[in-house]
N, C-alpha and C positions, 0 to 999 in steps of 0.2 A: 364483468367487461369479457368479451368471449373472443377477441381478437388483438392479434399482436400487428404493430405498426412496422409494416415493411417498406423502407422509404423507396421511392422511386424517383426518376430524373424530373427535372423541370421539363414545362413549356410555357408557350407566351401566356397561359392562363394561370402561371404561378405552379406551386408543388402539388401534386397528388399522393397519394399512397393506396394500398390496397388492402385489404384485410387476409390474415392467413390465420388457420387454426392455432391456438395456442396448444404448446405442451400442456402437460398436467402440472406444468412448475407454477403457473399463475393461481391456480386453485390452491396446489400444497402450502404455498407461502402465507395464505391469508389465515391458517391456523396454526398456533406455537405445536400442536401435537404432530402435524405433517410437514413443519417447515423443514426445507432441505438447502444446501447450497449446491449448485449443480456441478456434476463432474464431467468435464470435457477433455476428449482427445485431441489435442493439437496437432498431432503427427497427421490427421486426415486433413489438415490444411496445408502443412508443411510439404506433405508429399502428393498434394492433390494433382489431378491431370486436368482439370477443367474449372472454369470460374465457377460453375454450378456446383461443384464439389466443394470449392471453397466456400460459396455462401451457404452451403449447408451449416457449415463449423460458425461462420460468422453470424448466423442466424442464432444460434445456440449463445454465444458469447453475448450479443447484443440484448438477448432475452434476460441471460443471467445477470446483467449490470442493470437492466431496467427494471426486474422485479425485485432483487436482493441487493445488486451493488457488489456481490462477492462471487467468485467462481474458485473451484479447484481444477487446476491444468495438470495432467499428465500427457505422456507423448511429447514434452516441450522439448526435449534434446539435450538436455544439461546432464551429462552422465553423473551418477551417484557418486563417484570417487571425487568430481571436483567439489560437490556441494559438501562431502564429509571432511574434504582438506581444508576448506574455509572454515567449517565449524571447528575444527582441531586448532588452526592458528587463532581463530577467535577467544577459543578457550584459554589457549597459552597466554594471549594478551592479558585478559582480565586477571590471572594468576599473578602478575606482576605486582611488587611491590605500590602500594599508594604512593611513594615518594617518586617513583618514575612516571607511574600516569598521571599524576598532579602537573607535571611540569608539560604535558600535552594539552592543557586544560582548553575547553571550548571556550571563544572569547568574542564572538561578533555573529549576529545572524547574517550578514552580507556573506560572510565565509562559510559558516555551519559547519566547520570542519574542528575535530579535536575531541577529546575524552569529556565525559560528563558524569561525575560521579553522584552517588545515591543522594538524592533528595534535592537536586539542583532543579530538575526538570518536572513540571506538573502538566500534562498534555489535559486541555480542556476545550470545550466549545465556546467558554467565555472569552470577552474580549475587554473586560473590565480589568485595568490592573491592579485595584485594590482587591477585587475578589480572587483572583489569581493568587496574589501575594497571600491570602488569607488561606487557600487550599493549599498553597505549598507549604504553609506553616503547620496545618492541621494534618494534612494527610498528603505528603509528597509522594511521587511514583517510588516504588521501592525496586530500582533498576539502576545499572550503569550501562553507559552505552560509549561507543567511539563510532565518530562521523567522518567519513571519508568522501571527498569530491574529484572532480576530474583532475588528473595529476598536473596537466601542463596549463593550468589557469595561470595567468601573469599577474594578477592581482592577489588571488587567493591561494594559500599554499597548504596541503595538507601536512598534519603533524604527527610525522612517524615517530615511531620509537627507533632508538638505536638498532642496527642489525645483530650486534651481540645480545641485546636484552630479548628480542624477539626474532630470532633467525628464521629467514623467508616470509615474514609477515607482508612486509610492503609486497614482494613480488606477488604472492597470492591473492592478495586483494585486488591488486590492479588487473590481475588475470580474471578475477571473479567480476570486477566492475565493468569489463569490457563484455564479457559474456552476457551478464544481466542487460546491459545497454542493448546488445543484439536480439536477445529474446523479447526486451519490450517492443523494438523496433517490429519484429513479426506481430506481435499482438495489435498493434497501433495499425498496421495493415488490415488484420482480421476486422478490427473494429470500423475502418473505412469501407470494406467492402460491406459490413452489416449495415451501414449508415446510407449505403448507395453514393458514396462519394469514390474517386478514383482512389484504387489501391495504394498507389503512393500519394495520396494528398499530403498526409503528414510528414512525409519525408524530410523536406526541407524546414520544418518546424521543430524538429525533435534531434537534429544531426549534431547539436554542438555538446552533447552529453553534459547538459546542466543538470546532473542526477546527484543523488546523495545516498550512499552505502553505509547502512548503519549497522553495527554490530551490537546485539544486546545480549545482557547477563543479568537474570534475576536470581539472587542469592537464596538460599535455603531462609523460609520464614514461618513464624508460627501462623498456621491458619486463623486461629482467633484475632490476630491482628489484622488480617486481610477481611475481617467481617464488621470490623470497626465502621462507622458511618462515614462514607466517603472514600474509604480506604481501599487502595487496589495496587496491583503491580504496575498497571498502567492505566490511568483514568480513561473515562468514555471519552472519544474523540474521533472525529474522521480526519482523513490525512489531506495532505495540501496540494499535492500534483495532479499528475493524470492518472497513473496508476500506480499501485505498490506491488511488488513480487515478494510474498513472505514465504522463507524457510521455516520450518519449526521443527524442534527436536519432537520426542515421544512424548514429553510431559503432560503438554496441554495447559490450558486455562484461557485460551482465546477466546472470547464471547463476541458474537455479532447480534446487533439490535435486529431484529424482525422489523422491518420497516412499516409493515401492515397492522402489527400489534403494538409496537414499542416495548415488547419484551425481550430481554437478551437470550439468546441461544448458542451452546457450544460450538465451535468450529475445531472439531476435533482432528488431531492429526491423522493424516492418510499417508502413508511410506510413499515416496516416489512423485508426491505432487508438489506442486506450488500453490499456495493461496494467493488469488490475485484480486485485488479490489480496487475500485473507481475512486479518484480523489476529488476534491472540491473543484479544482480547474477543468478535470474532464467533465464534471457535472454541469459548469458554467458553460463550457463549450457546447455541448450538448441541449442546453435549453432545459437542464434538469430533466431530460428524458433517461438519463442514467444518474443512477443514486450516490452520493458520497456517504456511506452507509457508517452510523457510529459503531464503534467497536471499543473492546477494553480487554485487559488480560487480569484476570481474579485468581482465587486458589484453584489449583489443579483437581481433577478427580480424586475421590478418596484413594485409589489404588497408587497414586503418586504422593500419599503422606504417609509418614511412619507412625510408629506407637507414641511417639511424644508430641505428636499434633505438628511436625514440621512439614511444611511442603516443600517436595524437591526443588534442588536448583534447576532454573530453565534457561535455556538458550533459544536464542533466534537470530536469523538476519533478515532483516528488511532493505529491500533496493527502492526507494523513492525516486519513480520516474518523472522527469519533469519536461514541458517544452523548452526550447530556447529561452533564455534569459530575457531577451527583448521581444519575444513572441508576442504579439497581441491576441489576447485570447477573447473573441468575440463570437457571437452565436454562429453555428455552423450553418451553411445554405440549407442542408436538407433538414434542420432541426427548428424550422421555423415557417409559418403560412398563415394565411388570413384566419385570426381568431387565436393563434398561437405566436403572439409577437416577441420579440426576443425580452427576456426577463431581466437582465444584467448589463450594464455598461461595461463597455470595453477595459481590460486592465492587461498590465504585461505580467508575466510570470515573476520576474524579479521583484515587482510591487507587491502582489499578493503575498507570495512566499515571505519575504523579508519580515512584511506585516505581520505576520502569523506567528513566525518563529519569536518576534520581538517580545509579543505576548506571553510566550511559552515559559522562556527561561530567567532565572535569577541573574 
């Protein structure tokens, strides 16, 4: 394939599109030796003076999600001190005694809030309850998490630690949640431009902040354990929503499946960047023009392993971006045309995500 589909507006004869020369990305990703995740400067969109300048960045983002499903963003506008403070408060939380954290336990997929201890979750692509239970028993994910949602929800409440136990934790995470929502809104505008939709097309479909902020802590573990069959710090899975904003520490271990070879490749931490990937709902919305790519967390590179064969502790923060809970996810108007009809029936955000979460947890 030698062209990138740049979607254009409709006319009375239906959708049309024009060919545009691909960057080298489409060629590079077809080999594991040259596979790469594109690095994109979002500041060129944020400070653009014209729609043509915005479109240049939008085309890069759409191309990255089309070919890989993952991009690195720099120039995103979130200061490093804000990210560092969120990591510090996250580490402080996970150092609390189990007796304190267990009082905040996750309890309902509709809420998707609270503390998840090591071994309770097993992310997977399977939807078979018996198969997931067996995976969870034999090879549970070796991580603990804290799940945080919008704080004003009338039905589902966040499960905060007492201020005396975790000073500043609640305020830091609420502020970080809002910061991530605002960045996600910008990225969705970029996507709209890249798909030849109105720049504000998604605005009223993502404004309810139906998101999930996930703090993750991976304890030190023998690398030999991570090499056992089926075992990983987090098993291979796709994400459920529209986008994920992932903030990594320096340890590493994230791997992304090359969708063209089905082999996993490292997504090494790059200081100052955010890893952004497409989730299932955005893939459905785009009629699979965007990829919801499998990824996992495995043993980190050898430089993050000590002489006793112990992999270093790892921290990350994932912001799972979702459309509004009641948003109806059906094929976008510029993502279907004669010969490429809509592949999926409509589904609401809440229906899809609650179903996936129900399969994942014990």
